mmCIF entry with sequence, helices, sheets and N, C-alpha, C, O atoms, coordinates in Angstrom:
data_MODEL
# 
_entry.id   MODEL 
# 
_entity.id                         1 
_entity.type                       polymer 
_entity.pdbx_number_of_molecules   1 
# 
_entity_poly.entity_id                      1 
_entity_poly.type                           'polypeptide(L)' 
_entity_poly.nstd_linkage                   no 
_entity_poly.nstd_monomer                   no 
_entity_poly.pdbx_seq_one_letter_code       MSFFRVLFAIIFPPLSVIDKGCGSFFIIFLLTLCGWIPGIIGALVILNNPKY 
_entity_poly.pdbx_seq_one_letter_code_can   MSFFRVLFAIIFPPLSVIDKGCGSFFIIFLLTLCGWIPGIIGALVILNNPKY 
_entity_poly.pdbx_strand_id                 A 
# 
loop_
_entity_poly_seq.entity_id 
_entity_poly_seq.num 
_entity_poly_seq.mon_id 
_entity_poly_seq.hetero 
1 1  MET n 
1 2  SER n 
1 3  PHE n 
1 4  PHE n 
1 5  ARG n 
1 6  VAL n 
1 7  LEU n 
1 8  PHE n 
1 9  ALA n 
1 10 ILE n 
1 11 ILE n 
1 12 PHE n 
1 13 PRO n 
1 14 PRO n 
1 15 LEU n 
1 16 SER n 
1 17 VAL n 
1 18 ILE n 
1 19 ASP n 
1 20 LYS n 
1 21 GLY n 
1 22 CYS n 
1 23 GLY n 
1 24 SER n 
1 25 PHE n 
1 26 PHE n 
1 27 ILE n 
1 28 ILE n 
1 29 PHE n 
1 30 LEU n 
1 31 LEU n 
1 32 THR n 
1 33 LEU n 
1 34 CYS n 
1 35 GLY n 
1 36 TRP n 
1 37 ILE n 
1 38 PRO n 
1 39 GLY n 
1 40 ILE n 
1 41 ILE n 
1 42 GLY n 
1 43 ALA n 
1 44 LEU n 
1 45 VAL n 
1 46 ILE n 
1 47 LEU n 
1 48 ASN n 
1 49 ASN n 
1 50 PRO n 
1 51 LYS n 
1 52 TYR n 
# 
_struct_asym.id          A 
_struct_asym.entity_id   1 
# 
loop_
_struct_conf.conf_type_id 
_struct_conf.id 
_struct_conf.pdbx_PDB_helix_id 
_struct_conf.beg_label_comp_id 
_struct_conf.beg_label_asym_id 
_struct_conf.beg_label_seq_id 
_struct_conf.pdbx_beg_PDB_ins_code 
_struct_conf.end_label_comp_id 
_struct_conf.end_label_asym_id 
_struct_conf.end_label_seq_id 
_struct_conf.pdbx_end_PDB_ins_code 
_struct_conf.beg_auth_comp_id 
_struct_conf.beg_auth_asym_id 
_struct_conf.beg_auth_seq_id 
_struct_conf.end_auth_comp_id 
_struct_conf.end_auth_asym_id 
_struct_conf.end_auth_seq_id 
_struct_conf.pdbx_PDB_helix_class 
_struct_conf.details 
_struct_conf.pdbx_PDB_helix_length 
HELX_P HELX_P1 AA1 PHE A 3  ? ILE A 11 ? PHE A 3  ILE A 11 1 ? 9  
HELX_P HELX_P2 AA2 PRO A 13 ? SER A 16 ? PRO A 13 SER A 16 1 ? 4  
HELX_P HELX_P3 AA3 ILE A 18 ? LYS A 20 ? ILE A 18 LYS A 20 5 ? 3  
HELX_P HELX_P4 AA4 CYS A 22 ? CYS A 34 ? CYS A 22 CYS A 34 1 ? 13 
HELX_P HELX_P5 AA5 TRP A 36 ? ASN A 48 ? TRP A 36 ASN A 48 1 ? 13 
# 
_struct_conf_type.id          HELX_P 
_struct_conf_type.criteria    ? 
_struct_conf_type.reference   ? 
# 
loop_
_atom_site.group_PDB 
_atom_site.id 
_atom_site.type_symbol 
_atom_site.label_atom_id 
_atom_site.label_alt_id 
_atom_site.label_comp_id 
_atom_site.label_asym_id 
_atom_site.label_entity_id 
_atom_site.label_seq_id 
_atom_site.pdbx_PDB_ins_code 
_atom_site.Cartn_x 
_atom_site.Cartn_y 
_atom_site.Cartn_z 
_atom_site.occupancy 
_atom_site.B_iso_or_equiv 
_atom_site.pdbx_formal_charge 
_atom_site.auth_seq_id 
_atom_site.auth_comp_id 
_atom_site.auth_asym_id 
_atom_site.auth_atom_id 
_atom_site.pdbx_PDB_model_num 
ATOM 1   N N  . MET A 1 1  ? 32.182 6.733  64.892 1.00 0.00 ? 1  MET A N  1 
ATOM 2   C CA . MET A 1 1  ? 33.132 7.000  63.829 1.00 0.00 ? 1  MET A CA 1 
ATOM 3   C C  . MET A 1 1  ? 34.308 7.751  64.447 1.00 0.00 ? 1  MET A C  1 
ATOM 4   O O  . MET A 1 1  ? 34.128 8.800  65.065 1.00 0.00 ? 1  MET A O  1 
ATOM 5   N N  . SER A 1 2  ? 35.497 7.213  64.277 1.00 0.00 ? 2  SER A N  1 
ATOM 6   C CA . SER A 1 2  ? 36.669 7.806  64.900 1.00 0.00 ? 2  SER A CA 1 
ATOM 7   C C  . SER A 1 2  ? 37.308 8.851  63.976 1.00 0.00 ? 2  SER A C  1 
ATOM 8   O O  . SER A 1 2  ? 37.008 8.944  62.786 1.00 0.00 ? 2  SER A O  1 
ATOM 9   N N  . PHE A 1 3  ? 38.182 9.609  64.578 1.00 0.00 ? 3  PHE A N  1 
ATOM 10  C CA . PHE A 1 3  ? 38.887 10.656 63.853 1.00 0.00 ? 3  PHE A CA 1 
ATOM 11  C C  . PHE A 1 3  ? 39.741 10.073 62.727 1.00 0.00 ? 3  PHE A C  1 
ATOM 12  O O  . PHE A 1 3  ? 39.808 10.638 61.636 1.00 0.00 ? 3  PHE A O  1 
ATOM 13  N N  . PHE A 1 4  ? 40.394 8.935  63.000 1.00 0.00 ? 4  PHE A N  1 
ATOM 14  C CA . PHE A 1 4  ? 41.266 8.332  61.997 1.00 0.00 ? 4  PHE A CA 1 
ATOM 15  C C  . PHE A 1 4  ? 40.475 7.800  60.810 1.00 0.00 ? 4  PHE A C  1 
ATOM 16  O O  . PHE A 1 4  ? 40.957 7.848  59.678 1.00 0.00 ? 4  PHE A O  1 
ATOM 17  N N  . ARG A 1 5  ? 39.280 7.297  61.045 1.00 0.00 ? 5  ARG A N  1 
ATOM 18  C CA . ARG A 1 5  ? 38.442 6.829  59.928 1.00 0.00 ? 5  ARG A CA 1 
ATOM 19  C C  . ARG A 1 5  ? 38.050 7.992  59.033 1.00 0.00 ? 5  ARG A C  1 
ATOM 20  O O  . ARG A 1 5  ? 38.061 7.865  57.809 1.00 0.00 ? 5  ARG A O  1 
ATOM 21  N N  . VAL A 1 6  ? 37.708 9.112  59.627 1.00 0.00 ? 6  VAL A N  1 
ATOM 22  C CA . VAL A 1 6  ? 37.360 10.294 58.834 1.00 0.00 ? 6  VAL A CA 1 
ATOM 23  C C  . VAL A 1 6  ? 38.581 10.785 58.069 1.00 0.00 ? 6  VAL A C  1 
ATOM 24  O O  . VAL A 1 6  ? 38.474 11.182 56.909 1.00 0.00 ? 6  VAL A O  1 
ATOM 25  N N  . LEU A 1 7  ? 39.726 10.758 58.712 1.00 0.00 ? 7  LEU A N  1 
ATOM 26  C CA . LEU A 1 7  ? 40.962 11.169 58.044 1.00 0.00 ? 7  LEU A CA 1 
ATOM 27  C C  . LEU A 1 7  ? 41.282 10.244 56.871 1.00 0.00 ? 7  LEU A C  1 
ATOM 28  O O  . LEU A 1 7  ? 41.651 10.710 55.794 1.00 0.00 ? 7  LEU A O  1 
ATOM 29  N N  . PHE A 1 8  ? 41.140 8.924  57.080 1.00 0.00 ? 8  PHE A N  1 
ATOM 30  C CA . PHE A 1 8  ? 41.354 7.976  55.987 1.00 0.00 ? 8  PHE A CA 1 
ATOM 31  C C  . PHE A 1 8  ? 40.317 8.169  54.882 1.00 0.00 ? 8  PHE A C  1 
ATOM 32  O O  . PHE A 1 8  ? 40.636 8.007  53.703 1.00 0.00 ? 8  PHE A O  1 
ATOM 33  N N  . ALA A 1 9  ? 39.081 8.513  55.248 1.00 0.00 ? 9  ALA A N  1 
ATOM 34  C CA . ALA A 1 9  ? 38.042 8.739  54.248 1.00 0.00 ? 9  ALA A CA 1 
ATOM 35  C C  . ALA A 1 9  ? 38.375 9.947  53.377 1.00 0.00 ? 9  ALA A C  1 
ATOM 36  O O  . ALA A 1 9  ? 38.004 9.987  52.204 1.00 0.00 ? 9  ALA A O  1 
ATOM 37  N N  . ILE A 1 10 ? 39.058 10.914 53.933 1.00 0.00 ? 10 ILE A N  1 
ATOM 38  C CA . ILE A 1 10 ? 39.432 12.099 53.156 1.00 0.00 ? 10 ILE A CA 1 
ATOM 39  C C  . ILE A 1 10 ? 40.672 11.831 52.315 1.00 0.00 ? 10 ILE A C  1 
ATOM 40  O O  . ILE A 1 10 ? 40.732 12.233 51.153 1.00 0.00 ? 10 ILE A O  1 
ATOM 41  N N  . ILE A 1 11 ? 41.657 11.160 52.887 1.00 0.00 ? 11 ILE A N  1 
ATOM 42  C CA . ILE A 1 11 ? 42.915 10.930 52.173 1.00 0.00 ? 11 ILE A CA 1 
ATOM 43  C C  . ILE A 1 11 ? 42.775 9.811  51.140 1.00 0.00 ? 11 ILE A C  1 
ATOM 44  O O  . ILE A 1 11 ? 43.087 10.009 49.965 1.00 0.00 ? 11 ILE A O  1 
ATOM 45  N N  . PHE A 1 12 ? 42.311 8.650  51.568 1.00 0.00 ? 12 PHE A N  1 
ATOM 46  C CA . PHE A 1 12 ? 42.158 7.494  50.678 1.00 0.00 ? 12 PHE A CA 1 
ATOM 47  C C  . PHE A 1 12 ? 40.890 6.744  51.075 1.00 0.00 ? 12 PHE A C  1 
ATOM 48  O O  . PHE A 1 12 ? 40.933 5.867  51.938 1.00 0.00 ? 12 PHE A O  1 
ATOM 49  N N  . PRO A 1 13 ? 39.762 7.083  50.453 1.00 0.00 ? 13 PRO A N  1 
ATOM 50  C CA . PRO A 1 13 ? 38.467 6.540  50.872 1.00 0.00 ? 13 PRO A CA 1 
ATOM 51  C C  . PRO A 1 13 ? 38.362 5.016  50.949 1.00 0.00 ? 13 PRO A C  1 
ATOM 52  O O  . PRO A 1 13 ? 37.759 4.524  51.903 1.00 0.00 ? 13 PRO A O  1 
ATOM 53  N N  . PRO A 1 14 ? 38.909 4.232  50.006 1.00 0.00 ? 14 PRO A N  1 
ATOM 54  C CA . PRO A 1 14 ? 38.768 2.777  50.139 1.00 0.00 ? 14 PRO A CA 1 
ATOM 55  C C  . PRO A 1 14 ? 39.431 2.207  51.396 1.00 0.00 ? 14 PRO A C  1 
ATOM 56  O O  . PRO A 1 14 ? 38.977 1.195  51.929 1.00 0.00 ? 14 PRO A O  1 
ATOM 57  N N  . LEU A 1 15 ? 40.488 2.841  51.867 1.00 0.00 ? 15 LEU A N  1 
ATOM 58  C CA . LEU A 1 15 ? 41.167 2.363  53.064 1.00 0.00 ? 15 LEU A CA 1 
ATOM 59  C C  . LEU A 1 15 ? 40.281 2.480  54.303 1.00 0.00 ? 15 LEU A C  1 
ATOM 60  O O  . LEU A 1 15 ? 40.403 1.676  55.227 1.00 0.00 ? 15 LEU A O  1 
ATOM 61  N N  . SER A 1 16 ? 39.406 3.456  54.330 1.00 0.00 ? 16 SER A N  1 
ATOM 62  C CA . SER A 1 16 ? 38.572 3.662  55.509 1.00 0.00 ? 16 SER A CA 1 
ATOM 63  C C  . SER A 1 16 ? 37.447 2.635  55.630 1.00 0.00 ? 16 SER A C  1 
ATOM 64  O O  . SER A 1 16 ? 36.939 2.412  56.729 1.00 0.00 ? 16 SER A O  1 
ATOM 65  N N  . VAL A 1 17 ? 37.048 2.009  54.525 1.00 0.00 ? 17 VAL A N  1 
ATOM 66  C CA . VAL A 1 17 ? 35.933 1.051  54.576 1.00 0.00 ? 17 VAL A CA 1 
ATOM 67  C C  . VAL A 1 17 ? 36.391 -0.382 54.316 1.00 0.00 ? 17 VAL A C  1 
ATOM 68  O O  . VAL A 1 17 ? 35.566 -1.239 53.997 1.00 0.00 ? 17 VAL A O  1 
ATOM 69  N N  . ILE A 1 18 ? 37.666 -0.655 54.444 1.00 0.00 ? 18 ILE A N  1 
ATOM 70  C CA . ILE A 1 18 ? 38.182 -1.977 54.096 1.00 0.00 ? 18 ILE A CA 1 
ATOM 71  C C  . ILE A 1 18 ? 37.629 -3.069 55.006 1.00 0.00 ? 18 ILE A C  1 
ATOM 72  O O  . ILE A 1 18 ? 37.499 -4.213 54.570 1.00 0.00 ? 18 ILE A O  1 
ATOM 73  N N  . ASP A 1 19 ? 37.301 -2.752 56.251 1.00 0.00 ? 19 ASP A N  1 
ATOM 74  C CA . ASP A 1 19 ? 36.765 -3.770 57.153 1.00 0.00 ? 19 ASP A CA 1 
ATOM 75  C C  . ASP A 1 19 ? 35.244 -3.878 57.085 1.00 0.00 ? 19 ASP A C  1 
ATOM 76  O O  . ASP A 1 19 ? 34.656 -4.669 57.822 1.00 0.00 ? 19 ASP A O  1 
ATOM 77  N N  . LYS A 1 20 ? 34.602 -3.111 56.230 1.00 0.00 ? 20 LYS A N  1 
ATOM 78  C CA . LYS A 1 20 ? 33.147 -3.158 56.081 1.00 0.00 ? 20 LYS A CA 1 
ATOM 79  C C  . LYS A 1 20 ? 32.695 -4.206 55.071 1.00 0.00 ? 20 LYS A C  1 
ATOM 80  O O  . LYS A 1 20 ? 31.496 -4.430 54.904 1.00 0.00 ? 20 LYS A O  1 
ATOM 81  N N  . GLY A 1 21 ? 33.625 -4.836 54.411 1.00 0.00 ? 21 GLY A N  1 
ATOM 82  C CA . GLY A 1 21 ? 33.293 -5.889 53.459 1.00 0.00 ? 21 GLY A CA 1 
ATOM 83  C C  . GLY A 1 21 ? 33.878 -5.610 52.095 1.00 0.00 ? 21 GLY A C  1 
ATOM 84  O O  . GLY A 1 21 ? 34.236 -4.479 51.765 1.00 0.00 ? 21 GLY A O  1 
ATOM 85  N N  . CYS A 1 22 ? 33.966 -6.666 51.313 1.00 0.00 ? 22 CYS A N  1 
ATOM 86  C CA . CYS A 1 22 ? 34.573 -6.588 49.990 1.00 0.00 ? 22 CYS A CA 1 
ATOM 87  C C  . CYS A 1 22 ? 33.747 -5.712 49.048 1.00 0.00 ? 22 CYS A C  1 
ATOM 88  O O  . CYS A 1 22 ? 34.304 -4.945 48.263 1.00 0.00 ? 22 CYS A O  1 
ATOM 89  N N  . GLY A 1 23 ? 32.435 -5.825 49.127 1.00 0.00 ? 23 GLY A N  1 
ATOM 90  C CA . GLY A 1 23 ? 31.566 -5.043 48.253 1.00 0.00 ? 23 GLY A CA 1 
ATOM 91  C C  . GLY A 1 23 ? 31.687 -3.554 48.502 1.00 0.00 ? 23 GLY A C  1 
ATOM 92  O O  . GLY A 1 23 ? 31.752 -2.764 47.560 1.00 0.00 ? 23 GLY A O  1 
ATOM 93  N N  . SER A 1 24 ? 31.718 -3.172 49.755 1.00 0.00 ? 24 SER A N  1 
ATOM 94  C CA . SER A 1 24 ? 31.856 -1.753 50.097 1.00 0.00 ? 24 SER A CA 1 
ATOM 95  C C  . SER A 1 24 ? 33.194 -1.208 49.612 1.00 0.00 ? 24 SER A C  1 
ATOM 96  O O  . SER A 1 24 ? 33.276 -0.089 49.105 1.00 0.00 ? 24 SER A O  1 
ATOM 97  N N  . PHE A 1 25 ? 34.230 -2.010 49.773 1.00 0.00 ? 25 PHE A N  1 
ATOM 98  C CA . PHE A 1 25 ? 35.556 -1.576 49.332 1.00 0.00 ? 25 PHE A CA 1 
ATOM 99  C C  . PHE A 1 25 ? 35.564 -1.309 47.828 1.00 0.00 ? 25 PHE A C  1 
ATOM 100 O O  . PHE A 1 25 ? 36.067 -0.276 47.386 1.00 0.00 ? 25 PHE A O  1 
ATOM 101 N N  . PHE A 1 26 ? 35.011 -2.231 47.041 1.00 0.00 ? 26 PHE A N  1 
ATOM 102 C CA . PHE A 1 26 ? 35.041 -2.060 45.585 1.00 0.00 ? 26 PHE A CA 1 
ATOM 103 C C  . PHE A 1 26 ? 34.136 -0.931 45.110 1.00 0.00 ? 26 PHE A C  1 
ATOM 104 O O  . PHE A 1 26 ? 34.467 -0.241 44.146 1.00 0.00 ? 26 PHE A O  1 
ATOM 105 N N  . ILE A 1 27 ? 33.005 -0.732 45.768 1.00 0.00 ? 27 ILE A N  1 
ATOM 106 C CA . ILE A 1 27 ? 32.124 0.384  45.410 1.00 0.00 ? 27 ILE A CA 1 
ATOM 107 C C  . ILE A 1 27 ? 32.831 1.706  45.654 1.00 0.00 ? 27 ILE A C  1 
ATOM 108 O O  . ILE A 1 27 ? 32.808 2.594  44.802 1.00 0.00 ? 27 ILE A O  1 
ATOM 109 N N  . ILE A 1 28 ? 33.457 1.838  46.813 1.00 0.00 ? 28 ILE A N  1 
ATOM 110 C CA . ILE A 1 28 ? 34.165 3.079  47.123 1.00 0.00 ? 28 ILE A CA 1 
ATOM 111 C C  . ILE A 1 28 ? 35.387 3.242  46.228 1.00 0.00 ? 28 ILE A C  1 
ATOM 112 O O  . ILE A 1 28 ? 35.728 4.361  45.847 1.00 0.00 ? 28 ILE A O  1 
ATOM 113 N N  . PHE A 1 29 ? 36.046 2.146  45.890 1.00 0.00 ? 29 PHE A N  1 
ATOM 114 C CA . PHE A 1 29 ? 37.182 2.221  44.978 1.00 0.00 ? 29 PHE A CA 1 
ATOM 115 C C  . PHE A 1 29 ? 36.750 2.731  43.604 1.00 0.00 ? 29 PHE A C  1 
ATOM 116 O O  . PHE A 1 29 ? 37.423 3.576  43.014 1.00 0.00 ? 29 PHE A O  1 
ATOM 117 N N  . LEU A 1 30 ? 35.629 2.221  43.098 1.00 0.00 ? 30 LEU A N  1 
ATOM 118 C CA . LEU A 1 30 ? 35.121 2.688  41.803 1.00 0.00 ? 30 LEU A CA 1 
ATOM 119 C C  . LEU A 1 30 ? 34.681 4.146  41.867 1.00 0.00 ? 30 LEU A C  1 
ATOM 120 O O  . LEU A 1 30 ? 34.924 4.912  40.934 1.00 0.00 ? 30 LEU A O  1 
ATOM 121 N N  . LEU A 1 31 ? 34.038 4.529  42.959 1.00 0.00 ? 31 LEU A N  1 
ATOM 122 C CA . LEU A 1 31 ? 33.658 5.938  43.105 1.00 0.00 ? 31 LEU A CA 1 
ATOM 123 C C  . LEU A 1 31 ? 34.881 6.841  43.174 1.00 0.00 ? 31 LEU A C  1 
ATOM 124 O O  . LEU A 1 31 ? 34.863 7.955  42.649 1.00 0.00 ? 31 LEU A O  1 
ATOM 125 N N  . THR A 1 32 ? 35.931 6.373  43.811 1.00 0.00 ? 32 THR A N  1 
ATOM 126 C CA . THR A 1 32 ? 37.162 7.159  43.892 1.00 0.00 ? 32 THR A CA 1 
ATOM 127 C C  . THR A 1 32 ? 37.823 7.271  42.525 1.00 0.00 ? 32 THR A C  1 
ATOM 128 O O  . THR A 1 32 ? 38.409 8.305  42.205 1.00 0.00 ? 32 THR A O  1 
ATOM 129 N N  . LEU A 1 33 ? 37.736 6.227  41.720 1.00 0.00 ? 33 LEU A N  1 
ATOM 130 C CA . LEU A 1 33 ? 38.279 6.308  40.360 1.00 0.00 ? 33 LEU A CA 1 
ATOM 131 C C  . LEU A 1 33 ? 37.496 7.311  39.512 1.00 0.00 ? 33 LEU A C  1 
ATOM 132 O O  . LEU A 1 33 ? 38.064 7.984  38.652 1.00 0.00 ? 33 LEU A O  1 
ATOM 133 N N  . CYS A 1 34 ? 36.196 7.406  39.760 1.00 0.00 ? 34 CYS A N  1 
ATOM 134 C CA . CYS A 1 34 ? 35.370 8.380  39.023 1.00 0.00 ? 34 CYS A CA 1 
ATOM 135 C C  . CYS A 1 34 ? 35.646 9.799  39.477 1.00 0.00 ? 34 CYS A C  1 
ATOM 136 O O  . CYS A 1 34 ? 35.486 10.745 38.706 1.00 0.00 ? 34 CYS A O  1 
ATOM 137 N N  . GLY A 1 35 ? 36.049 9.946  40.689 1.00 0.00 ? 35 GLY A N  1 
ATOM 138 C CA . GLY A 1 35 ? 36.353 11.267 41.237 1.00 0.00 ? 35 GLY A CA 1 
ATOM 139 C C  . GLY A 1 35 ? 36.614 11.161 42.714 1.00 0.00 ? 35 GLY A C  1 
ATOM 140 O O  . GLY A 1 35 ? 36.039 10.316 43.400 1.00 0.00 ? 35 GLY A O  1 
ATOM 141 N N  . TRP A 1 36 ? 37.468 12.008 43.197 1.00 0.00 ? 36 TRP A N  1 
ATOM 142 C CA . TRP A 1 36 ? 37.855 11.927 44.592 1.00 0.00 ? 36 TRP A CA 1 
ATOM 143 C C  . TRP A 1 36 ? 36.701 12.282 45.523 1.00 0.00 ? 36 TRP A C  1 
ATOM 144 O O  . TRP A 1 36 ? 36.511 11.626 46.547 1.00 0.00 ? 36 TRP A O  1 
ATOM 145 N N  . ILE A 1 37 ? 35.935 13.305 45.182 1.00 0.00 ? 37 ILE A N  1 
ATOM 146 C CA . ILE A 1 37 ? 34.821 13.768 46.021 1.00 0.00 ? 37 ILE A CA 1 
ATOM 147 C C  . ILE A 1 37 ? 33.729 12.702 46.137 1.00 0.00 ? 37 ILE A C  1 
ATOM 148 O O  . ILE A 1 37 ? 33.262 12.464 47.251 1.00 0.00 ? 37 ILE A O  1 
ATOM 149 N N  . PRO A 1 38 ? 33.291 12.046 45.054 1.00 0.00 ? 38 PRO A N  1 
ATOM 150 C CA . PRO A 1 38 ? 32.302 10.968 45.233 1.00 0.00 ? 38 PRO A CA 1 
ATOM 151 C C  . PRO A 1 38 ? 32.802 9.833  46.115 1.00 0.00 ? 38 PRO A C  1 
ATOM 152 O O  . PRO A 1 38 ? 32.019 9.234  46.852 1.00 0.00 ? 38 PRO A O  1 
ATOM 153 N N  . GLY A 1 39 ? 34.078 9.533  46.052 1.00 0.00 ? 39 GLY A N  1 
ATOM 154 C CA . GLY A 1 39 ? 34.646 8.507  46.911 1.00 0.00 ? 39 GLY A CA 1 
ATOM 155 C C  . GLY A 1 39 ? 34.589 8.896  48.380 1.00 0.00 ? 39 GLY A C  1 
ATOM 156 O O  . GLY A 1 39 ? 34.279 8.069  49.238 1.00 0.00 ? 39 GLY A O  1 
ATOM 157 N N  . ILE A 1 40 ? 34.887 10.148 48.662 1.00 0.00 ? 40 ILE A N  1 
ATOM 158 C CA . ILE A 1 40 ? 34.823 10.639 50.046 1.00 0.00 ? 40 ILE A CA 1 
ATOM 159 C C  . ILE A 1 40 ? 33.398 10.598 50.565 1.00 0.00 ? 40 ILE A C  1 
ATOM 160 O O  . ILE A 1 40 ? 33.153 10.142 51.681 1.00 0.00 ? 40 ILE A O  1 
ATOM 161 N N  . ILE A 1 41 ? 32.459 11.072 49.762 1.00 0.00 ? 41 ILE A N  1 
ATOM 162 C CA . ILE A 1 41 ? 31.056 11.085 50.178 1.00 0.00 ? 41 ILE A CA 1 
ATOM 163 C C  . ILE A 1 41 ? 30.554 9.669  50.414 1.00 0.00 ? 41 ILE A C  1 
ATOM 164 O O  . ILE A 1 41 ? 29.882 9.408  51.412 1.00 0.00 ? 41 ILE A O  1 
ATOM 165 N N  . GLY A 1 42 ? 30.873 8.756  49.513 1.00 0.00 ? 42 GLY A N  1 
ATOM 166 C CA . GLY A 1 42 ? 30.449 7.368  49.676 1.00 0.00 ? 42 GLY A CA 1 
ATOM 167 C C  . GLY A 1 42 ? 31.042 6.727  50.915 1.00 0.00 ? 42 GLY A C  1 
ATOM 168 O O  . GLY A 1 42 ? 30.351 6.002  51.631 1.00 0.00 ? 42 GLY A O  1 
ATOM 169 N N  . ALA A 1 43 ? 32.314 6.985  51.174 1.00 0.00 ? 43 ALA A N  1 
ATOM 170 C CA . ALA A 1 43 ? 32.959 6.419  52.357 1.00 0.00 ? 43 ALA A CA 1 
ATOM 171 C C  . ALA A 1 43 ? 32.336 6.963  53.636 1.00 0.00 ? 43 ALA A C  1 
ATOM 172 O O  . ALA A 1 43 ? 32.119 6.211  54.586 1.00 0.00 ? 43 ALA A O  1 
ATOM 173 N N  . LEU A 1 44 ? 32.048 8.248  53.671 1.00 0.00 ? 44 LEU A N  1 
ATOM 174 C CA . LEU A 1 44 ? 31.435 8.826  54.863 1.00 0.00 ? 44 LEU A CA 1 
ATOM 175 C C  . LEU A 1 44 ? 30.019 8.311  55.074 1.00 0.00 ? 44 LEU A C  1 
ATOM 176 O O  . LEU A 1 44 ? 29.588 8.133  56.214 1.00 0.00 ? 44 LEU A O  1 
ATOM 177 N N  . VAL A 1 45 ? 29.296 8.071  53.993 1.00 0.00 ? 45 VAL A N  1 
ATOM 178 C CA . VAL A 1 45 ? 27.949 7.502  54.122 1.00 0.00 ? 45 VAL A CA 1 
ATOM 179 C C  . VAL A 1 45 ? 28.022 6.093  54.701 1.00 0.00 ? 45 VAL A C  1 
ATOM 180 O O  . VAL A 1 45 ? 27.250 5.749  55.596 1.00 0.00 ? 45 VAL A O  1 
ATOM 181 N N  . ILE A 1 46 ? 28.932 5.288  54.204 1.00 0.00 ? 46 ILE A N  1 
ATOM 182 C CA . ILE A 1 46 ? 29.071 3.922  54.715 1.00 0.00 ? 46 ILE A CA 1 
ATOM 183 C C  . ILE A 1 46 ? 29.544 3.934  56.163 1.00 0.00 ? 46 ILE A C  1 
ATOM 184 O O  . ILE A 1 46 ? 29.074 3.129  56.968 1.00 0.00 ? 46 ILE A O  1 
ATOM 185 N N  . LEU A 1 47 ? 30.454 4.822  56.507 1.00 0.00 ? 47 LEU A N  1 
ATOM 186 C CA . LEU A 1 47 ? 30.939 4.884  57.884 1.00 0.00 ? 47 LEU A CA 1 
ATOM 187 C C  . LEU A 1 47 ? 29.863 5.376  58.862 1.00 0.00 ? 47 LEU A C  1 
ATOM 188 O O  . LEU A 1 47 ? 29.875 4.996  60.032 1.00 0.00 ? 47 LEU A O  1 
ATOM 189 N N  . ASN A 1 48 ? 28.947 6.207  58.398 1.00 0.00 ? 48 ASN A N  1 
ATOM 190 C CA . ASN A 1 48 ? 27.891 6.726  59.274 1.00 0.00 ? 48 ASN A CA 1 
ATOM 191 C C  . ASN A 1 48 ? 26.690 5.815  59.354 1.00 0.00 ? 48 ASN A C  1 
ATOM 192 O O  . ASN A 1 48 ? 25.806 6.048  60.178 1.00 0.00 ? 48 ASN A O  1 
ATOM 193 N N  . ASN A 1 49 ? 26.625 4.790  58.532 1.00 0.00 ? 49 ASN A N  1 
ATOM 194 C CA . ASN A 1 49 ? 25.492 3.870  58.533 1.00 0.00 ? 49 ASN A CA 1 
ATOM 195 C C  . ASN A 1 49 ? 25.647 2.876  59.689 1.00 0.00 ? 49 ASN A C  1 
ATOM 196 O O  . ASN A 1 49 ? 26.635 2.144  59.737 1.00 0.00 ? 49 ASN A O  1 
ATOM 197 N N  . PRO A 1 50 ? 24.691 2.838  60.614 1.00 0.00 ? 50 PRO A N  1 
ATOM 198 C CA . PRO A 1 50 ? 24.839 1.950  61.775 1.00 0.00 ? 50 PRO A CA 1 
ATOM 199 C C  . PRO A 1 50 ? 24.643 0.461  61.439 1.00 0.00 ? 50 PRO A C  1 
ATOM 200 O O  . PRO A 1 50 ? 24.994 -0.393 62.254 1.00 0.00 ? 50 PRO A O  1 
ATOM 201 N N  . LYS A 1 51 ? 24.104 0.136  60.285 1.00 0.00 ? 51 LYS A N  1 
ATOM 202 C CA . LYS A 1 51 ? 23.877 -1.261 59.925 1.00 0.00 ? 51 LYS A CA 1 
ATOM 203 C C  . LYS A 1 51 ? 25.167 -2.002 59.591 1.00 0.00 ? 51 LYS A C  1 
ATOM 204 O O  . LYS A 1 51 ? 25.204 -3.230 59.667 1.00 0.00 ? 51 LYS A O  1 
ATOM 205 N N  . TYR A 1 52 ? 26.218 -1.288 59.225 1.00 0.00 ? 52 TYR A N  1 
ATOM 206 C CA . TYR A 1 52 ? 27.478 -1.941 58.826 1.00 0.00 ? 52 TYR A CA 1 
ATOM 207 C C  . TYR A 1 52 ? 28.346 -2.115 59.995 1.00 0.00 ? 52 TYR A C  1 
ATOM 208 O O  . TYR A 1 52 ? 29.450 -2.644 59.870 1.00 0.00 ? 52 TYR A O  1 
# 
């Protein structure tokens, strides 16, 4: 996980997971609409998952 991905996850979470697939992008987008903190947490979880 690079520094820029973490920075994007903090500033705009959907942007950080855009290359992980359409489903991940929409899940993080919905979490960000519900609240900024859930979006950040979700993006960091997806970025730290080695399966993606």
